[in-house]
C-alpha positions as MATLAB code, in Angstrom:
seq = 'MANTKSITDKEERKKVKRAARKKAAPKAERTTPRGSNKKKVRKLVRGQSKR';
ca = [
    -114.321  -34.526  205.171;
    -111.966  -34.898  208.100;
    -110.582  -31.758  209.742;
    -106.903  -31.718  208.750;
    -105.999  -28.212  209.957;
    -103.906  -29.526  212.840;
    -101.801  -31.877  210.641;
     -98.709  -30.070  209.376;
     -97.128  -32.876  207.331;
     -98.460  -32.772  203.761;
     -98.231  -36.514  203.075;
     -99.950  -37.379  206.360;
    -102.713  -34.875  205.611;
    -103.221  -36.423  202.164;
    -103.526  -39.898  203.679;
    -106.147  -38.743  206.201;
    -108.151  -36.920  203.556;
    -108.052  -39.853  201.146;
    -109.245  -42.229  203.868;
    -112.088  -39.855  204.766;
    -113.114  -39.624  201.111;
    -113.276  -43.414  200.839;
    -115.371  -43.664  204.009;
    -117.835  -40.920  203.000;
    -121.213  -41.935  201.622;
    -121.489  -41.608  197.831;
    -123.184  -38.469  196.575;
    -126.665  -38.777  195.114;
    -127.196  -38.565  191.372;
    -127.937  -35.076  190.089;
    -131.599  -34.209  189.711;
    -130.959  -31.465  187.137;
    -128.271  -31.471  184.477;
    -125.072  -29.581  185.284;
    -125.064  -25.975  184.133;
    -128.810  -25.939  183.615;
    -129.206  -22.517  185.272;
    -126.488  -20.886  183.190;
    -127.560  -18.027  180.970;
    -128.413  -19.388  177.543;
    -126.833  -17.662  174.555;
    -129.365  -16.712  171.919;
    -128.513  -17.412  168.313;
    -128.119  -14.259  166.227;
    -130.383  -13.640  163.290;
    -128.753  -14.504  159.961;
    -127.001  -11.531  158.394;
    -126.909   -9.417  161.519;
    -123.391   -8.380  162.511;
    -122.319   -8.857  166.103;
    -120.544   -5.509  166.402;
];
């Protein structure tokens, strides 16, 4: 994305950023599903209390 640190006006900064986003190449499709390396929650055995 464009470096907008030097632009002080908020609206101007938004315009520059938006233009840069449109110009940027599209991101590639994900190879793995999102959240695939999150810790999986194991199902509790029936009848066992949590606490």
